[in-house]
VOGU-3710 file (C-alpha; in Angstrom, 3 decimals, decimal comma):
1> ktdgsvvwen> -33,410/-26,681/56,175  -33,362/-24,703/59,253  -29,750/-24,621/59,840  -29,070/-22,853/56,893  -27,454/-25,900/54,639  -27,764/-26,437/51,037  -30,935/-28,780/50,202  -30,030/-28,947/46,788  -27,844/-27,356/44,003  -28,250/-27,429/40,156
11> imtdlaaamw> -25,441/-25,635/38,431  -26,276/-25,059/34,934  -23,172/-24,484/32,246  -25,559/-24,239/29,558  -26,740/-20,496/30,526  -24,340/-17,347/30,945  -26,832/-15,759/33,224  -29,905/-16,002/34,892  -32,376/-13,411/35,440  -35,440/-13,788/37,332
21> ivydetdnal> -37,107/-16,153/39,418  -40,771/-16,726/40,834  -41,977/-19,337/43,361  -45,430/-20,716/42,688  -46,708/-21,941/46,000  -49,732/-24,004/44,253  -47,203/-27,098/43,255  -44,049/-26,098/44,730  -42,545/-24,992/41,527  -39,972/-22,692/40,495
31> yvtgtttykg> -40,071/-20,499/37,170  -36,468/-19,084/36,056  -35,394/-16,588/33,095  -31,938/-16,303/31,530  -29,913/-15,977/28,453  -27,341/-18,092/26,796  -25,274/-15,032/26,211  -23,691/-12,969/29,083  -22,374/-9,789/26,711  -25,263/-10,025/24,073
41> dgsdgkihes> -23,632/-11,664/21,128  -22,607/-15,125/19,781  -19,282/-14,781/20,863  -19,493/-15,763/24,451  -22,657/-17,841/23,671  -23,337/-21,055/25,759  -24,022/-24,408/23,835  -27,649/-25,512/24,873  -29,534/-28,277/23,620  -32,356/-26,372/23,209
51> cnhdtcavtm> -31,237/-23,050/21,305  -31,165/-23,663/17,728  -29,273/-20,094/17,321  -26,278/-18,491/18,589  -28,038/-17,086/21,154  -31,307/-17,421/22,988  -33,686/-16,554/25,653  -34,699/-18,910/28,094  -37,880/-19,916/30,470  -37,717/-22,945/32,403
61> rlsasdgtid> -39,723/-24,603/35,159  -38,129/-26,370/38,079  -39,210/-28,809/40,847  -38,549/-26,751/44,589  -38,303/-29,998/45,707  -34,850/-31,283/44,174  -34,237/-28,672/41,384  -34,597/-30,816/38,673  -35,990/-29,425/35,106  -39,635/-30,077/34,155
71> wvrtvqgspr> -39,370/-27,783/30,673  -37,504/-25,436/28,992  -39,022/-22,676/26,249  -36,295/-20,994/23,957  -36,826/-18,063/21,885  -34,043/-16,253/19,397  -32,368/-13,602/20,746  -29,815/-11,901/22,969  -30,995/-10,768/26,370  -27,991/-9,684/28,406
81> wnffdqtgdi> -27,799/-9,643/32,245  -28,771/-6,449/33,786  -25,568/-4,334/32,798  -27,887/-2,480/29,719  -31,172/-2,248/29,045  -33,573/-4,151/31,293  -34,126/-7,521/32,280  -37,475/-8,024/31,844  -39,129/-10,177/34,677  -41,380/-13,344/35,267
91> rlasesdgpy> -44,616/-13,336/37,144  -47,667/-15,561/37,813  -50,835/-14,993/36,482  -53,559/-14,425/38,803  -55,944/-17,345/39,712  -58,889/-15,602/37,841  -56,424/-15,618/34,794  -55,584/-19,547/34,806  -52,450/-21,532/35,250  -49,958/-19,428/33,440
101> iyvalddage> -46,704/-17,577/33,815  -45,831/-13,994/32,224  -42,326/-13,454/30,739  -40,656/-10,399/29,634  -37,237/-10,907/28,246  -35,156/-8,132/26,134  -33,677/-8,132/22,779  -36,143/-11,185/21,861  -37,155/-11,196/18,404  -35,311/-7,962/18,235
111> ngvvsmdegt> -34,277/-8,337/14,458  -37,332/-9,750/13,201  -40,038/-12,535/13,565  -38,720/-15,407/15,721  -41,308/-18,699/16,588  -41,947/-19,511/20,540  -42,536/-23,101/19,297  -38,678/-24,369/20,679  -37,406/-26,117/23,577  -37,981/-29,348/25,106
121> pyagclsadg> -40,281/-31,875/23,595  -43,864/-32,269/24,756  -44,688/-35,318/27,298  -48,108/-36,967/25,970  -50,008/-40,355/25,687  -49,519/-42,598/23,088  -52,592/-45,020/21,531  -52,499/-48,168/20,856  -52,771/-47,061/17,143  -49,743/-45,107/17,427
131> alspeyqisg> -51,036/-41,502/17,748  -49,705/-39,109/20,400  -51,364/-36,939/22,022  -49,281/-34,000/23,602  -49,966/-33,293/27,142  -51,321/-29,840/26,482  -54,357/-31,281/25,151  -54,856/-33,542/27,862  -55,238/-30,883/30,349  -53,596/-27,310/31,007
141> ntvvtaedcl> -54,109/-27,511/34,639  -52,260/-29,757/35,915  -48,492/-31,800/34,989  -49,693/-34,581/32,618  -48,625/-38,013/34,287  -49,087/-41,837/33,205  -52,150/-41,546/35,545  -53,761/-39,104/32,979  -53,643/-41,439/29,967  -56,797/-43,591/29,116
151> pgstfvsrda> -56,473/-47,409/29,355  -54,647/-48,807/26,784  -52,531/-45,876/25,827  -48,957/-45,538/27,060  -47,569/-42,861/28,814  -44,429/-40,925/26,894  -42,357/-38,991/28,788  -40,651/-35,426/27,606  -37,131/-37,105/27,357  -38,492/-39,997/25,358
161> anampaadav> -37,262/-40,655/21,873  -40,785/-40,580/20,602  -41,747/-37,552/22,448  -43,512/-34,511/20,863  -40,866/-31,478/19,304  -41,813/-28,614/20,476  -42,062/-27,118/16,955  -44,962/-29,483/16,002  -46,844/-27,714/18,113  -47,572/-25,041/15,730
171> tgavcgaghe> -48,924/-22,142/17,938  -48,433/-19,075/15,654  -47,187/-17,601/18,855  -43,829/-15,298/17,700  -41,843/-12,265/19,271  -40,281/-9,491/16,755  -43,906/-8,714/15,025  -44,099/-5,189/16,741  -42,673/-2,135/15,358  -38,974/-2,272/14,666
181> asntcimkyn> -38,137/0,214/17,672  -39,844/-2,302/20,110  -37,087/-5,020/21,187  -38,480/-6,813/24,194  -41,098/-9,695/24,050  -43,914/-10,263/26,754  -44,496/-13,962/26,503  -47,494/-16,199/27,778  -47,043/-19,843/28,490  -49,426/-22,412/30,473
191> kysgypiwgs> -46,843/-22,839/33,322  -47,225/-26,797/33,428  -46,296/-27,570/29,833  -44,530/-24,338/28,738  -47,415/-24,284/25,873  -46,962/-20,839/24,368  -49,876/-18,765/24,104  -49,134/-15,397/22,787  -46,131/-12,987/22,694  -45,926/-9,323/22,459
201> dtppvaslvp> -43,371/-6,803/21,521  -42,788/-3,969/23,474  -40,285/-1,180/24,473  -37,542/-2,442/27,442  -39,736/-3,892/30,427  -38,664/-3,407/34,016  -41,581/-5,430/35,392  -45,117/-7,371/34,714  -48,388/-7,090/36,951  -51,004/-9,117/36,085
211> spdgqsvtav> -54,583/-8,006/36,983  -56,308/-9,272/39,771  -59,260/-9,686/37,757  -57,405/-11,631/35,127  -58,384/-9,749/32,201  -55,140/-8,144/31,681  -51,586/-7,563/32,443  -49,472/-4,210/32,970  -46,091/-3,725/31,613  -44,009/-1,157/33,124
221> gfywlkqnga> -40,139/-0,070/31,653  -38,782/2,793/29,591  -38,463/3,708/26,108  -36,015/6,032/23,879  -36,836/7,282/20,256  -34,808/4,774/18,069  -35,048/4,507/14,245  -38,877/5,321/13,965  -39,682/5,697/17,395  -41,063/3,617/20,127
231> nfdsvllpdy> -44,617/2,001/18,904  -47,433/0,633/20,669  -49,238/-0,690/17,837  -50,306/2,803/16,330  -49,642/4,528/19,018  -46,236/6,679/18,976  -44,610/7,458/22,331  -43,515/11,352/22,871  -39,357/12,473/22,942  -38,633/13,528/26,127
241> ngiegafnak> -36,014/15,599/25,314  -34,335/12,998/23,200  -33,662/11,272/26,203  -36,098/8,563/27,552  -39,368/8,100/28,922  -41,277/5,718/30,944  -44,103/4,096/30,270  -46,885/1,620/31,572  -48,995/0,021/28,991  -52,086/-2,362/29,783
251> lnavtgegey> -52,243/-5,739/27,337  -55,140/-7,996/27,069  -54,491/-11,627/28,884  -56,196/-13,847/26,266  -54,979/-12,141/22,966  -51,758/-9,962/24,111  -52,721/-6,690/22,457  -52,655/-3,925/23,576  -55,181/-1,965/24,711  -53,870/1,522/26,200
261> vmhsggvgkn> -50,346/2,946/26,958  -49,439/6,053/29,147  -45,872/7,824/29,407  -44,240/9,726/31,873  -40,815/11,689/32,414  -39,452/14,828/31,922  -35,992/16,787/30,793  -33,632/13,795/32,549  -33,521/10,202/32,680  -36,615/8,270/34,059
271> rpydavgdse> -36,318/5,032/34,718  -38,384/2,422/36,495  -36,843/-0,678/38,071  -39,832/-2,323/39,925  -43,557/-2,401/40,288  -46,560/-4,282/42,315  -50,042/-3,956/41,881  -52,651/-4,817/44,725  -56,151/-6,300/44,920  -57,999/-3,721/43,665
281> gnvyivgytl> -55,793/-3,132/40,559  -53,756/-0,040/41,532  -50,111/-0,589/40,272  -46,869/0,883/42,538  -43,814/1,585/41,006  -40,320/2,572/42,067  -36,992/3,800/40,075  -34,867/6,701/39,703  -34,965/9,791/37,616  -32,812/12,853/36,843
291> sniinwggtl> -35,764/15,125/36,274  -36,683/17,650/38,782  -40,354/18,159/37,210  -42,319/14,952/35,731  -45,158/14,294/34,286  -46,754/11,210/35,252  -49,509/11,095/32,422  -53,389/12,294/32,785  -52,892/15,326/35,285  -50,278/14,302/37,744
301> etliieeggd> -46,812/16,302/37,583  -44,653/16,802/40,505  -41,736/18,815/41,342  -38,744/17,656/43,229  -36,876/20,355/45,192  -33,446/19,107/45,999  -31,607/20,084/49,650  -30,621/23,572/49,317  -32,978/24,197/46,543  -35,260/27,593/46,047
311> eeqevaanna> -38,198/26,925/48,468  -39,771/30,211/46,698  -39,818/27,720/43,484  -41,539/25,140/45,395  -44,422/28,167/46,696  -44,845/28,638/42,854  -45,565/25,078/41,816  -48,077/24,889/44,556  -49,982/28,107/43,469  -49,450/27,385/39,674
321> gvtnqmggvp> -49,084/25,138/37,043  -45,887/23,360/37,791  -44,551/23,501/34,300  -45,575/27,256/33,393  -44,256/28,570/36,852  -40,733/27,362/35,723  -40,751/29,879/32,864  -38,372/27,661/30,421  -37,106/24,521/30,112  -37,586/22,207/33,592
331> sksgeyqffa> -34,173/21,550/34,880  -32,009/18,161/35,165  -31,639/17,205/38,744  -28,475/17,337/40,365  -28,049/14,028/41,622  -29,820/10,648/40,961  -33,499/10,909/43,201  -35,809/7,821/44,084  -39,292/7,992/43,368  -42,403/5,765/44,019
341> vkllesqpat> -45,649/6,731/42,465  -49,276/4,974/42,192  -51,555/4,631/39,514  -54,954/3,936/40,222  -56,648/1,328/38,227  -57,590/2,490/35,149  -61,148/3,176/34,187  -62,379/4,379/31,031  -62,502/7,936/30,005  -62,460/10,635/27,721
351> ptcvescslm> -60,193/13,321/27,338  -61,746/16,600/28,440  -60,800/18,206/25,084  -62,498/15,728/23,184  -66,471/15,980/22,258  -66,637/12,995/20,269  -64,311/10,095/19,274  -65,112/7,192/16,776  -63,152/4,436/15,246  -61,594/4,558/11,860
361> dsianpvika> -59,629/1,118/10,966  -59,581/0,269/14,727  -57,875/3,874/15,190  -59,189/6,333/17,346  -60,844/9,529/15,352  -61,677/12,313/17,851  -63,094/15,511/17,486  -61,288/18,092/19,115  -62,906/21,004/21,111  -61,885/24,339/19,823
371> gtclidnhcy> -59,107/26,515/21,260  -57,260/23,089/22,626  -54,840/20,262/21,184  -54,774/16,738/22,045  -51,380/16,028/21,615  -50,069/12,057/22,810  -53,417/11,304/24,010  -53,258/14,668/26,373  -55,219/17,859/26,435  -53,618/21,453/26,325
381> qaghsaamfg> -54,896/24,902/26,016  -53,711/26,888/23,482  -50,365/28,721/24,254  -49,274/25,670/26,466  -45,417/24,959/25,604  -43,955/21,730/25,262  -41,233/22,535/28,259  -42,033/19,266/29,879  -40,436/17,708/26,696  -37,585/19,977/27,129
391> rpclvcnpaq> -38,946/22,162/24,046  -40,528/25,308/25,371  -40,397/27,074/21,863  -42,946/24,553/20,732  -46,905/25,455/21,580  -50,397/24,321/21,321  -51,670/26,185/18,304  -55,013/24,970/17,334  -54,908/27,063/14,158  -51,972/25,361/12,958
401> sqtewslaps> -52,639/21,761/14,038  -54,540/20,088/17,145  -52,701/16,946/16,933  -48,880/17,961/16,815  -46,741/20,999/18,678  -46,029/24,224/16,557  -43,530/26,209/16,285  -43,509/29,008/18,735  -43,431/32,965/17,859  -39,830/32,948/19,577
411> ignsicfidn> -38,620/30,591/16,106  -37,126/33,010/14,047  -36,462/35,912/16,565  -34,399/35,031/19,490  -34,600/30,977/18,926  -33,757/28,341/16,610  -35,642/25,066/16,397  -32,907/22,519/14,830  -32,519/18,553/14,875  -35,946/18,520/17,429
421> icrdtgdprt> -34,023/21,028/20,103  -34,748/24,594/20,684  -31,554/26,308/20,893  -30,571/30,128/22,146  -28,875/32,551/19,624  -25,512/31,714/19,106  -25,053/27,962/20,305  -23,140/26,101/18,272  -23,376/22,869/16,683  -22,124/19,795/18,473
431> fresrsvthv> -21,579/16,229/17,768  -20,963/13,278/20,767  -18,595/11,171/19,758  -18,810/9,078/22,879  -19,146/9,960/26,455  -16,034/11,552/26,800  -15,494/13,335/23,670  -17,676/15,914/21,925  -17,063/18,328/19,084  -18,055/21,475/18,760
441> secqfcdpgl> -18,322/23,264/15,380  -16,065/26,083/14,400  -18,450/27,935/12,133  -22,318/26,295/12,454  -24,177/28,074/14,913  -28,086/29,357/15,583  -28,689/32,907/14,349  -32,246/32,991/14,357  -32,233/36,102/11,877  -30,878/34,330/9,425
451> ngigwsvkpe> -32,397/30,816/9,912  -34,799/29,943/12,804  -35,105/25,918/11,450  -31,653/25,237/10,552  -27,655/25,917/11,242  -26,356/29,147/10,286  -22,452/29,549/8,841  -20,141/32,229/9,899  -19,490/34,395/7,131  -15,535/33,899/6,656
461> yeltgeelpn> -16,174/29,882/6,801  -18,211/27,394/4,275  -18,924/24,039/5,055  -16,858/21,103/3,846  -19,312/18,704/3,063  -17,794/16,631/6,029  -18,910/15,611/9,656  -17,657/17,473/12,878  -15,162/18,263/13,775  -13,681/18,548/9,997
471> dcanktmapa> -17,174/20,521/8,681  -15,485/23,832/8,281  -13,423/25,757/5,869  -11,741/29,269/6,603  -12,180/31,353/3,377  -9,899/33,999/4,232  -6,990/31,984/5,985  -3,376/32,672/4,294  -1,292/29,968/2,788  -0,409/27,392/5,611
481> dpiqvtgspt> 3,046/26,620/4,616  5,704/29,790/5,421  8,546/30,474/3,249  11,421/28,493/4,839  15,011/28,755/4,542  17,192/26,324/5,832  20,720/27,237/5,149  22,659/30,486/5,674  21,410/33,473/3,443  23,838/35,350/1,298
491> lapiaaptvp> 24,445/39,140/2,987  25,791/42,025/1,286  29,184/43,315/2,216  28,661/45,708/5,410  31,042/48,656/5,305  32,420/49,181/8,525  32,153/53,181/9,707  34,772/55,579/10,219  35,401/56,154/14,504  36,917/59,009/16,389
501> dsgpwqtrft> 39,798/58,647/18,190  38,158/59,139/21,666  35,034/58,774/23,481  32,175/55,584/23,751  29,187/55,652/21,172  26,033/54,032/20,492  23,097/53,925/18,402  19,832/52,097/18,616  16,675/51,958/16,806  13,566/50,715/18,583
511> gsptvariaa> 10,730/52,024/15,995  9,716/50,922/12,405  11,497/52,878/9,925  11,875/51,999/6,474  15,673/52,127/6,474  17,851/52,816/3,222  21,111/53,417/4,735  22,292/53,916/8,867  24,799/55,984/8,920  27,149/55,426/12,303
521> ptvpvsgpla> 28,415/58,000/14,638  31,943/58,995/15,099  33,392/57,712/18,203  36,519/58,629/20,388  39,549/55,666/19,919  40,179/55,006/23,575  36,900/53,243/26,002  34,820/50,382/25,845  32,154/50,496/23,029  29,615/48,728/25,665
531> dpiqvtaspt> 26,369/48,627/23,704  25,257/47,416/20,393  23,627/48,651/17,593  20,068/47,141/17,869  16,710/47,351/15,310  14,083/45,876/16,988  11,464/46,406/14,279  11,445/44,806/10,990  12,540/47,640/8,890  12,659/47,153/4,949
541> laqiavpavp> 16,731/46,912/4,644  18,738/48,041/1,563  21,986/48,267/3,243  23,155/49,040/6,665  26,420/50,545/7,344  28,383/49,623/10,551  30,949/51,765/12,100  34,856/51,249/11,278  36,639/51,090/14,481  40,541/51,264/14,362
551> vsslsggaaa> 42,122/48,216/15,469  44,239/50,670/18,345  40,683/51,620/19,903  39,729/47,776/20,609  42,821/47,175/22,713  41,449/44,945/26,286  37,872/45,735/25,218  34,960/44,787/22,751  32,362/45,586/20,119  29,157/44,017/19,479
561> gtvvgsvagv> 27,030/44,513/16,270  23,574/43,170/16,176  20,532/43,730/14,026  17,208/42,074/15,050  14,694/42,059/12,350  13,290/39,643/9,610  13,549/39,760/6,083  10,997/37,622/4,127  9,933/35,901/7,312  13,483/34,994/8,105
571> aillcaylv> 14,876/36,141/11,555  18,220/37,685/10,950  20,874/38,139/13,504  24,443/39,343/13,135  27,181/39,111/15,945  30,745/40,298/15,885  32,958/39,832/19,020  36,806/41,398/18,950  38,753/40,566/21,966
//
């Protein structure tokens, strides 16, 4: 209404969270995605009559007029609201494609193959002989009603007892049939009946862009290497510094099979958040990055100069190859940076370093030109480094491989390549236990002269076979338990010296002598004995003779004797006070 008042409200207590919504003006309908779990597991799972599992991903159609639910489709999975990963997307297919919707939901079918034939039953027309024709067989271009049934047949609504169960459609559409690292499912449904067309598995999806010609749909998202990597059928995406990269993949609108995938990224995080397309098929993407240099696929690389940055670096980037002019690993940006990028409509093209290409078991088998490499479907000249991926110690070396990165000559001289990371001389082995706790090894470090592709161990240590931080044992360390004396030691008697009748006396030892016997000086009888006898080192003591003072000489004064040293690790302090 024009005054902003509520027209209708539908409170869905069987959903833990709703994800995305799209409006279809052709028939005044809403399409919504959601989840029965807020946290991502069954501990807080909602009870949903269309979900036969602990947790489900949900897609539904609602009337925009009154909010009533027309149909619901579920698939076993545990998508979470946008606190982790990506929440997927929902989009209407182009008019050229037909009456369909495209849905992407994270963590759908992540643990194996699951059917898309679940949810509300199908309406239909029941003939006089008792045969039910489901709505998706009657028409795919409208919502089937009683007017669509033949004379003599009866309309059966979706909520009727004899409506056709969703499982009886047996479409064969599934999620979870892709690679184990692909934990998002892109699904295509008929928008009027919710009839599944196909499911396709990918890494997390941020946005879907159906093509204007109806031939394809582009999925935009991010990936990280999990277990055996992020795959699109036979394509393994590269590891951007062990963090994450972004992708855009083109899927066939009829079959859901992949046609191509492009990757982009740098040494820091690169995550797209949304994407749209135009009438010419171009795709526009927005997101954030922590990389100062980004490879966008193809030949496009960009350099971010932050406020207060190096202007000379920007000039050099304009005059030379962005990656090579850095002279090492491209760095992370100082703060999160927004990006917007335009991807032109894809046109079939052969990489410049490929002389010819044939198919072998439906997989491309290229013949690569001499002096070049074709790595991750990107052409590199001999000597080009993998600095863009955070590994400047890897290079294109056609003599070793034209399809994989090779070890650079610096490995074994000044650099180690360990655990897929280039490490400088002296770099210690580390283990990140959590976001706030990182353990550093006491003994394992990079020593290219000893081992260029593995950890070296300091000579005074040996490995324990345990993980950090308990990986090292010092071979030269003395026994840890000291000799302790908890009682009062028995001391040999100390003989008193003979002191003269008058004059003060004092004896002090400040060095570290080996003492067999210390003779006391002769001291006059009169006058105070102010200074003690001190031994401040750690001598080997056999016997220490202390001066004997006549009683008459101590009247009104004091005498003190002190020995400060150690015998068998025990400190000894001897004091006497006479008043």
